[in-house]
C-alpha positions as CSV (number, residue, x, y, z in Angstrom):
1,M,7.2,10.7,36.2
2,A,4.8,13.2,34.6
3,S,7.8,15.2,33.3
4,S,9.3,12.0,31.8
5,L,6.0,11.1,30.2
6,R,5.6,14.5,28.7
7,E,9.1,14.4,27.3
8,L,8.5,11.0,25.7
9,R,5.3,12.3,24.1
10,Q,7.0,15.4,22.8
11,R,9.9,13.4,21.4
12,R,7.5,11.0,19.7
13,S,5.6,13.9,18.2
14,S,8.9,15.3,16.9
15,V,10.0,12.0,15.4
16,S,6.6,11.6,13.7
17,T,7.0,15.0,12.1
18,T,10.5,14.0,10.9
19,K,9.1,10.8,9.5
20,K,6.5,12.7,7.5
21,I,9.3,14.8,6.0
22,T,11.5,11.9,5.1
23,R,8.6,10.0,3.6
24,A,7.7,12.9,1.4
25,M,11.3,13.3,0.3
26,E,11.4,9.6,-0.5
27,L,8.3,9.8,-2.7
28,I,9.6,12.9,-4.5
29,A,12.9,11.2,-5.2
30,S,11.0,8.1,-6.4
31,S,9.0,10.2,-8.9
32,R,11.9,12.2,-10.2
33,I,14.2,9.3,-10.7
34,I,11.9,8.0,-13.5
35,K,12.3,11.3,-15.4
36,A,16.1,11.2,-14.8
37,Q,16.3,7.7,-16.2
38,Q,14.3,8.8,-19.2
39,R,16.5,11.8,-19.9
40,A,19.6,9.5,-19.7
41,R,18.1,7.0,-22.1
42,A,17.0,9.8,-24.5
43,A,20.5,11.2,-24.7
44,A,22.1,7.8,-25.3
45,P,21.3,7.4,-29.1
46,Y,22.8,10.9,-29.9
47,A,25.9,10.2,-27.9
48,R,26.3,6.8,-29.5
49,E,26.0,8.1,-33.1
50,L,28.3,11.0,-32.3
51,T,30.9,8.6,-30.9
52,R,30.6,6.5,-34.1
53,A,31.2,9.6,-36.2
54,V,34.2,10.7,-34.2
55,S,35.6,7.2,-34.4
56,A,35.1,7.0,-38.1
57,V,37.0,10.3,-38.7
58,A,39.8,9.3,-36.3
59,T,40.1,5.8,-37.8
60,Y,39.7,6.5,-41.5
61,S,41.8,9.6,-41.7
62,N,45.4,10.4,-40.9
63,V,44.7,13.7,-39.3
64,E,46.5,14.6,-36.0
65,H,44.2,16.8,-34.0
66,P,45.1,18.4,-30.7
67,L,42.3,16.7,-28.9
68,T,43.5,13.3,-30.0
69,T,47.2,13.7,-29.7
70,E,49.1,12.5,-26.7
71,R,51.3,15.1,-25.0
72,E,54.9,14.3,-24.4
73,N,55.8,14.3,-20.7
74,P,52.4,15.6,-19.4
75,T,52.7,17.7,-16.2
76,R,49.2,19.0,-15.5
77,A,45.9,17.0,-15.4
78,A,42.4,18.4,-14.9
79,M,39.9,16.6,-12.8
80,L,36.2,17.2,-13.1
81,L,34.4,16.1,-9.9
82,I,30.6,15.7,-10.2
83,T,28.7,15.8,-6.9
84,S,25.3,17.0,-5.7
85,D,24.1,20.4,-4.8
86,R,22.0,19.1,-1.9
87,G,22.5,16.7,0.9
88,L,20.3,13.9,2.4
89,A,21.6,11.5,-0.3
90,G,23.5,9.1,1.9
91,A,27.1,8.5,0.9
92,Y,26.6,9.7,-2.7
93,S,28.8,12.8,-2.7
94,S,31.3,11.5,-0.2
95,T,31.9,8.4,-2.3
96,V,32.6,10.5,-5.4
97,I,34.9,12.8,-3.4
98,K,36.8,9.8,-2.0
99,Q,37.2,8.5,-5.6
100,G,38.5,11.9,-6.7
101,E,41.0,11.9,-3.8
102,Q,42.3,8.5,-4.9
103,L,42.6,9.7,-8.5
104,A,44.4,12.9,-7.5
105,E,46.9,10.9,-5.4
106,L,47.5,8.6,-8.4
107,L,48.1,11.5,-10.7
108,R,50.5,13.2,-8.2
109,D,52.5,9.9,-7.9
110,E,52.9,10.1,-11.7
111,G,54.4,13.6,-11.3
112,K,51.4,15.5,-12.5
113,E,49.8,18.6,-11.0
114,V,46.1,18.2,-10.4
115,V,43.8,21.0,-11.4
116,P,40.3,20.5,-9.9
117,Y,37.1,21.5,-11.7
118,L,34.0,21.0,-9.6
119,A,30.3,20.5,-10.4
120,G,28.0,20.6,-7.3
121,R,28.0,22.5,-4.0
122,K,29.1,19.5,-2.0
123,A,32.5,19.3,-3.8
124,A,32.8,23.1,-3.6
125,A,32.2,23.0,0.1
126,Y,34.7,20.2,0.6
127,Y,37.5,22.1,-1.2
128,Q,36.6,25.4,0.4
129,F,36.7,23.9,3.9
130,R,40.2,22.6,3.3
131,N,41.3,25.9,1.6
132,R,42.2,24.2,-1.6
133,S,42.4,26.2,-4.9
134,V,39.9,25.4,-7.6
135,A,40.1,26.3,-11.3
136,K,36.3,26.7,-11.7
137,S,33.1,25.4,-10.1
138,W,29.5,25.1,-11.3
139,E,26.4,24.8,-9.1
140,G,22.6,24.6,-9.3
141,F,21.9,21.8,-11.8
142,S,22.9,18.5,-10.2
143,D,19.4,17.0,-10.0
144,A,18.3,18.1,-13.5
145,P,21.3,18.9,-15.8
146,D,20.7,20.2,-19.3
147,Y,22.9,20.4,-22.4
148,A,23.7,24.1,-21.8
149,A,25.4,23.3,-18.6
150,A,27.3,20.4,-20.2
151,R,28.4,22.6,-23.1
152,E,29.6,25.4,-20.7
153,I,31.7,22.8,-18.8
154,A,33.0,21.3,-22.1
155,D,34.1,24.7,-23.5
156,E,35.9,25.5,-20.3
157,L,37.8,22.2,-20.2
158,I,38.6,22.2,-24.0
159,G,39.9,25.8,-23.6
160,A,42.2,24.6,-20.8
161,F,43.3,21.6,-22.8
162,M,44.2,23.6,-25.8
163,A,46.3,26.1,-23.8
164,P,49.9,25.2,-23.1
165,A,50.7,23.8,-19.7
166,E,53.2,26.7,-19.1
167,E,50.3,29.2,-19.5
168,G,48.0,27.5,-17.1
169,G,46.6,24.8,-19.5
170,V,46.4,21.1,-18.9
171,D,47.6,18.0,-20.7
172,E,44.9,15.5,-19.6
173,I,41.3,15.7,-18.5
174,H,39.7,13.1,-16.2
175,I,36.1,12.9,-15.0
176,V,34.9,11.5,-11.7
177,Y,31.1,10.8,-11.7
178,T,28.6,8.2,-10.4
179,R,27.4,5.6,-12.8
180,F,23.8,4.5,-12.4
181,V,23.6,0.7,-12.4
182,S,20.3,0.1,-10.7
183,M,18.1,1.5,-8.0
184,M,20.2,-0.3,-5.4
185,T,23.7,0.1,-7.0
186,Q,25.5,3.3,-8.0
187,E,29.2,3.2,-8.8
188,A,31.8,6.0,-8.6
189,T,33.6,5.9,-11.9
190,V,36.7,7.5,-13.4
191,I,37.2,8.1,-17.1
192,R,39.8,10.0,-19.1
193,M,38.1,12.4,-21.4
194,L,41.0,14.0,-23.2
195,P,43.1,13.3,-25.1
196,L,40.8,10.9,-27.0
197,E,42.1,7.3,-27.5
198,V,41.5,5.3,-30.7
199,V,41.4,1.7,-29.5
200,E,42.3,-0.9,-32.1
201,S,40.3,-4.1,-32.0
202,D,42.1,-7.4,-31.3
203,E,39.6,-9.4,-33.2
204,P,40.8,-11.1,-36.4
205,I,39.9,-9.3,-39.6
206,D,37.5,-11.1,-41.9
207,P,38.9,-11.1,-45.5
208,N,35.4,-11.0,-46.9
209,Q,34.4,-8.0,-44.8
210,T,33.7,-4.8,-46.7
211,F,34.8,-1.6,-45.0
212,P,33.0,1.7,-45.6
213,L,34.6,4.3,-47.8
214,Y,34.4,7.7,-46.1
215,E,34.7,11.1,-47.7
216,F,35.1,14.1,-45.5
217,E,34.0,17.5,-46.6
218,P,35.4,20.0,-46.7
219,D,38.3,18.1,-45.0
220,P,38.9,15.8,-42.1
221,E,40.5,18.6,-40.0
222,S,37.3,20.8,-40.3
223,V,35.1,17.8,-39.5
224,L,37.1,17.0,-36.3
225,D,37.0,20.7,-35.3
226,K,33.2,20.5,-35.3
227,L,32.7,17.0,-34.0
228,L,35.1,16.8,-31.1
229,P,33.6,19.7,-29.1
230,L,30.1,18.2,-29.6
231,Y,31.5,14.8,-28.6
232,V,33.1,16.1,-25.4
233,A,29.9,18.0,-24.5
234,S,27.7,14.9,-25.1
235,R,30.0,12.8,-22.9
236,I,29.9,15.3,-20.1
237,Q,26.1,15.6,-20.4
238,Y,25.9,11.8,-20.2
239,C,28.0,11.8,-17.0
240,L,25.8,14.6,-15.5
241,L,22.7,12.7,-16.3
242,Q,24.1,9.5,-14.9
243,S,25.1,11.3,-11.7
244,A,21.6,12.9,-11.5
245,A,19.9,9.5,-11.6
246,S,22.4,8.2,-9.1
247,E,21.8,11.1,-6.8
248,L,18.0,10.6,-6.8
249,A,18.4,6.9,-6.3
250,A,20.8,7.4,-3.3
251,R,18.4,10.0,-1.8
252,Q,15.4,7.7,-2.2
253,K,17.3,4.9,-0.5
254,A,18.6,7.2,2.3
255,M,15.1,8.7,2.9
256,K,13.5,5.2,3.0
257,S,16.1,4.1,5.6
258,A,15.4,7.3,7.6
259,T,11.7,6.7,7.5
260,D,12.1,3.1,8.6
261,N,14.4,4.2,11.5
262,A,11.9,6.8,12.5
263,Q,9.1,4.3,12.6
264,Q,11.2,2.0,14.8
265,L,12.0,4.9,17.1
266,I,8.3,5.9,17.3
267,E,7.3,2.3,18.3
268,R,10.0,2.3,21.0
269,L,9.0,5.7,22.3
270,T,5.3,4.5,22.3
271,R,6.2,1.5,24.4
272,E,8.2,3.7,26.8
273,A,5.4,6.2,27.0
274,N,2.9,3.4,27.8
275,Q,5.2,2.0,30.5
276,A,5.6,5.4,32.0
277,R,1.8,6.0,31.9
278,Q,1.2,2.6,33.5
279,A,3.8,3.4,36.2
280,E,2.1,6.8,36.8
281,I,-1.3,5.2,37.1
282,T,0.0,2.6,39.5
283,Q,1.6,5.2,41.6
284,E,-1.6,7.3,41.7
285,I,-3.6,4.2,42.7
286,T,-1.0,3.4,45.4
287,E,-1.2,6.9,46.7
288,I,-5.1,6.8,46.8
289,V,-5.1,3.4,48.6
290,G,-2.5,4.6,51.0
291,G,-4.5,7.8,51.7
292,A,-7.7,5.8,52.2
293,N,-5.9,3.5,54.6
294,A,-4.6,6.4,56.5
295,L,-8.1,7.9,56.8
296,A,-9.5,4.6,58.0
297,D,-6.8,4.3,60.6
298,A,-7.4,7.8,61.7
299,S,-11.2,7.2,62.1
300,Q,-10.5,4.1,64.2
301,D,-8.1,6.0,66.4
302,A,-10.8,8.7,66.9
303,E,-13.4,6.2,68.0
């Protein structure tokens, strides 16, 4: 019984230590997610204006640029998978990886070869464990991505897109990331990055509406050559920032759940330890009473 009581107390102490760690990680994630949301909101105006500029050039000029031209009979598609560098974030990385597997299966059904590009150690470990080939991977910035990392990824993907498929290039680029909806909801999302699509509106045209007259200097081709790499980098940075906020929200939620579970386990172990202690005390009292009775009986026999 003493051994059982000692084991219960040791286990309760271990769980209490774990609870302190998970509580600290929950508070750290809660404080960092505010900064992650601020970074995402700060990047939104630049990305929005850059999108408008690219749309204006693509809409009001008749230039056919390689980044906006659909390939005939595409055979190779790149997939950028954005996961986390660290664990303890619930199903955050596994959900993105699962969404990536579904996208890869869909692309293969269309007769396309999938070329994976990975951001985050979790995706790299997943592919390495299954001995799958990877075009390139990036690590070390999942919780606080900067523009330099996004530009590096964008340059690599644009270079692969500009190269012919016969020489190892790709015809399409897809991104799988996690979109931050709220503190309780994060959605794994798939977007096609390249080639860019110019979507025409179905709304009726107002005959009295005045359309802007654009002039591109030195020419539309040069403007697109400068704008499109910036546009791709800004979109990738937006995806990275959304994923970072989602990762912190998922970690905060997972650590809160772990802390609550640890508290419940501590309460259960405390009850079991109290019961074990009461049983031990009862047994000691029984032994004392039994010994006293035995002494009394022995004294009466001696008389």
